[in-house]
Backbone as JSON Lines, residues from 0, in Angstrom:
{"i":0,"aa":"M","n":[-3.77,-4.92,-12.54],"ca":[-3.71,-3.85,-11.58],"c":[-5.11,-3.55,-11.07]}
{"i":1,"aa":"G","n":[-5.19,-3.22,-9.79],"ca":[-6.47,-2.88,-9.2],"c":[-6.27,-1.92,-8.05]}
{"i":2,"aa":"N","n":[-7.35,-1.66,-7.32],"ca":[-7.29,-0.75,-6.17],"c":[-6.19,-1.2,-5.21]}
{"i":3,"aa":"G","n":[-5.37,-0.26,-4.8],"ca":[-4.31,-0.54,-3.84],"c":[-3.08,-1.18,-4.43]}
{"i":4,"aa":"S","n":[-3.05,-1.39,-5.75],"ca":[-1.87,-1.97,-6.38],"c":[-0.67,-1.04,-6.22]}
{"i":5,"aa":"I","n":[0.47,-1.65,-6.08],"ca":[1.7,-0.88,-5.94],"c":[2.6,-1.21,-7.12]}
{"i":6,"aa":"I","n":[3.09,-0.18,-7.77],"ca":[4.03,-0.34,-8.88],"c":[5.36,0.2,-8.4]}
{"i":7,"aa":"L","n":[6.38,-0.63,-8.43],"ca":[7.69,-0.24,-7.95],"c":[8.57,0.18,-9.12]}
{"i":8,"aa":"F","n":[9.12,1.37,-9.02],"ca":[10.1,1.86,-9.99],"c":[11.39,2.11,-9.22]}
{"i":9,"aa":"H","n":[12.46,1.52,-9.66],"ca":[13.75,1.75,-9.01],"c":[14.29,3.09,-9.47]}
{"i":10,"aa":"N","n":[14.61,3.96,-8.52],"ca":[15.02,5.31,-8.88],"c":[16.4,5.36,-9.51]}
{"i":11,"aa":"N","n":[17.13,4.26,-9.5],"ca":[18.45,4.26,-10.13],"c":[18.44,3.51,-11.47]}
{"i":12,"aa":"A","n":[17.23,3.18,-11.97],"ca":[17.14,2.52,-13.27],"c":[17.59,3.49,-14.36]}
{"i":13,"aa":"Q","n":[18.17,2.95,-15.4],"ca":[18.81,3.76,-16.43],"c":[17.88,4.78,-17.08]}
{"i":14,"aa":"H","n":[16.64,4.42,-17.38],"ca":[15.76,5.3,-18.14],"c":[14.55,5.8,-17.35]}
{"i":15,"aa":"V","n":[14.57,5.65,-16.03],"ca":[13.4,5.99,-15.23],"c":[12.99,7.45,-15.39]}
{"i":16,"aa":"L","n":[13.92,8.35,-15.46],"ca":[13.57,9.77,-15.6],"c":[12.93,10.06,-16.96]}
{"i":17,"aa":"E","n":[13.23,9.24,-17.95],"ca":[12.63,9.41,-19.27],"c":[11.19,8.92,-19.31]}
{"i":18,"aa":"Y","n":[10.95,7.7,-18.8],"ca":[9.63,7.09,-19.0],"c":[8.65,7.28,-17.86]}
{"i":19,"aa":"L","n":[9.1,7.6,-16.66],"ca":[8.19,7.71,-15.53],"c":[7.1,8.76,-15.74]}
{"i":20,"aa":"P","n":[7.41,9.96,-16.2],"ca":[6.32,10.94,-16.42],"c":[5.26,10.42,-17.4]}
{"i":21,"aa":"Q","n":[5.67,9.71,-18.44],"ca":[4.72,9.16,-19.41],"c":[3.86,8.07,-18.78]}
{"i":22,"aa":"V","n":[4.49,7.21,-17.98],"ca":[3.75,6.13,-17.32],"c":[2.72,6.72,-16.37]}
{"i":23,"aa":"L","n":[3.12,7.7,-15.57],"ca":[2.19,8.32,-14.62],"c":[1.04,9.01,-15.35]}
{"i":24,"aa":"E","n":[1.34,9.7,-16.43],"ca":[0.29,10.37,-17.21],"c":[-0.69,9.36,-17.78]}
{"i":25,"aa":"N","n":[-0.17,8.25,-18.31],"ca":[-1.04,7.2,-18.86],"c":[-1.92,6.58,-17.78]}
{"i":26,"aa":"L","n":[-1.37,6.35,-16.6],"ca":[-2.17,5.8,-15.5],"c":[-3.27,6.76,-15.1]}
{"i":27,"aa":"R","n":[-2.94,8.02,-14.94],"ca":[-3.95,9.04,-14.57],"c":[-5.02,9.15,-15.65]}
{"i":28,"aa":"N","n":[-4.62,9.13,-16.91],"ca":[-5.59,9.21,-18.01],"c":[-6.48,7.97,-18.08]}
{"i":29,"aa":"S","n":[-6.03,6.87,-17.49],"ca":[-6.82,5.63,-17.46],"c":[-7.7,5.56,-16.22]}
{"i":30,"aa":"G","n":[-7.7,6.62,-15.41],"ca":[-8.57,6.68,-14.25],"c":[-7.94,6.28,-12.94]}
{"i":31,"aa":"Y","n":[-6.65,5.97,-12.95],"ca":[-5.96,5.62,-11.72],"c":[-5.56,6.87,-10.96]}
{"i":32,"aa":"E","n":[-5.52,6.76,-9.64],"ca":[-5.04,7.84,-8.79],"c":[-3.66,7.45,-8.29]}
{"i":33,"aa":"V","n":[-2.71,8.32,-8.45],"ca":[-1.35,8.06,-8.01],"c":[-1.18,8.68,-6.63]}
{"i":34,"aa":"V","n":[-0.8,7.85,-5.65],"ca":[-0.62,8.33,-4.28],"c":[0.71,7.83,-3.74]}
{"i":35,"aa":"K","n":[1.14,8.43,-2.64],"ca":[2.36,7.98,-1.97],"c":[2.06,6.66,-1.26]}
{"i":36,"aa":"I","n":[3.07,5.84,-1.12],"ca":[2.91,4.55,-0.44],"c":[2.4,4.76,0.98]}
{"i":37,"aa":"D","n":[2.81,5.85,1.61],"ca":[2.39,6.14,2.98],"c":[0.87,6.31,3.08]}
{"i":38,"aa":"D","n":[0.23,6.74,1.97],"ca":[-1.22,6.91,1.98],"c":[-1.97,5.57,1.95]}
{"i":39,"aa":"L","n":[-1.27,4.49,1.6],"ca":[-1.91,3.17,1.5],"c":[-1.75,2.35,2.78]}
{"i":40,"aa":"I","n":[-0.89,2.81,3.68],"ca":[-0.58,2.03,4.88],"c":[-1.42,2.51,6.06]}
{"i":41,"aa":"Y","n":[-2.05,1.55,6.74],"ca":[-2.75,1.87,7.98],"c":[-1.69,2.03,9.07]}
{"i":42,"aa":"H","n":[-1.75,3.12,9.8],"ca":[-0.7,3.4,10.78],"c":[-1.1,3.04,12.2]}
{"i":43,"aa":"E","n":[-2.38,3.09,12.52],"ca":[-2.81,2.81,13.89],"c":[-3.52,1.47,13.96]}
{"i":44,"aa":"D","n":[-3.18,0.7,14.97],"ca":[-3.81,-0.59,15.26],"c":[-3.56,-1.62,14.17]}
{"i":45,"aa":"Y","n":[-2.47,-1.51,13.43],"ca":[-2.07,-2.48,12.42],"c":[-0.57,-2.69,12.49]}
{"i":46,"aa":"H","n":[-0.14,-3.86,12.04],"ca":[1.28,-4.09,11.82],"c":[1.41,-4.8,10.47]}
{"i":47,"aa":"I","n":[2.61,-4.81,9.93],"ca":[2.85,-5.44,8.64],"c":[3.68,-6.69,8.89]}
{"i":48,"aa":"D","n":[3.18,-7.83,8.39],"ca":[3.9,-9.09,8.62],"c":[5.06,-9.22,7.62]}
{"i":49,"aa":"N","n":[5.8,-10.33,7.7],"ca":[6.98,-10.49,6.86],"c":[6.64,-10.74,5.38]}
{"i":50,"aa":"N","n":[5.35,-10.86,5.06],"ca":[4.91,-10.98,3.66],"c":[4.4,-9.64,3.13]}
{"i":51,"aa":"G","n":[4.48,-8.6,3.95],"ca":[4.02,-7.28,3.53],"c":[2.52,-7.08,3.67]}
{"i":52,"aa":"I","n":[1.85,-7.97,4.42],"ca":[0.4,-7.89,4.6],"c":[0.1,-7.12,5.88]}
{"i":53,"aa":"Q","n":[-0.82,-6.16,5.78],"ca":[-1.22,-5.39,6.95],"c":[-2.2,-6.22,7.79]}
{"i":54,"aa":"I","n":[-1.9,-6.36,9.06],"ca":[-2.7,-7.17,9.97],"c":[-3.25,-6.26,11.07]}
{"i":55,"aa":"S","n":[-4.55,-6.37,11.31],"ca":[-5.17,-5.57,12.36],"c":[-4.74,-6.07,13.72]}
{"i":56,"aa":"D","n":[-4.43,-5.15,14.61],"ca":[-4.08,-5.49,15.99],"c":[-5.3,-5.47,16.9]}
{"i":57,"aa":"A","n":[-6.45,-5.07,16.37],"ca":[-7.69,-5.03,17.16],"c":[-8.23,-6.45,17.3]}
{"i":58,"aa":"P","n":[-8.83,-6.77,18.45],"ca":[-9.41,-8.11,18.61],"c":[-10.52,-8.36,17.58]}
{"i":59,"aa":"S","n":[-10.58,-9.57,17.07],"ca":[-11.63,-9.94,16.12],"c":[-12.95,-10.09,16.85]}
{"i":60,"aa":"A","n":[-14.06,-10.04,16.13],"ca":[-15.38,-10.25,16.72],"c":[-15.41,-11.62,17.39]}
{"i":61,"aa":"G","n":[-15.85,-11.68,18.61],"ca":[-15.94,-12.94,19.34],"c":[-14.64,-13.31,20.04]}
{"i":62,"aa":"E","n":[-13.59,-12.54,19.84],"ca":[-12.31,-12.8,20.47],"c":[-12.28,-12.11,21.83]}
{"i":63,"aa":"S","n":[-11.88,-12.81,22.84],"ca":[-11.85,-12.25,24.2],"c":[-10.5,-11.6,24.44]}
{"i":64,"aa":"S","n":[-10.51,-10.53,25.22],"ca":[-9.26,-9.87,25.59],"c":[-8.55,-10.6,26.71]}
{"i":65,"aa":"G","n":[-9.24,-11.55,27.32],"ca":[-8.65,-12.3,28.42],"c":[-8.82,-11.64,29.76]}
{"i":66,"aa":"E","n":[-9.37,-10.45,29.79],"ca":[-9.58,-9.75,31.06],"c":[-10.85,-10.27,31.72]}
{"i":67,"aa":"G","n":[-10.83,-10.35,33.03],"ca":[-12.0,-10.75,33.8],"c":[-12.32,-12.22,33.75]}
{"i":68,"aa":"A","n":[-11.41,-13.01,33.21],"ca":[-11.66,-14.46,33.11],"c":[-11.29,-15.17,34.38]}
């Protein structure tokens, strides 16, 4: 696990209500910050590809916009 890692817990799992508070407490005590998934997603000038990777929609350095050519 590292910065930006996502841990998925299925909310319909049999014991999730039992163990989730303990897991979150252990993560926080280990120095991790627990945030909503929405806090990890760039919303402007990005899209998410079919592999779940955020891709910038801004032109790369040296990339022409095609205007004025």
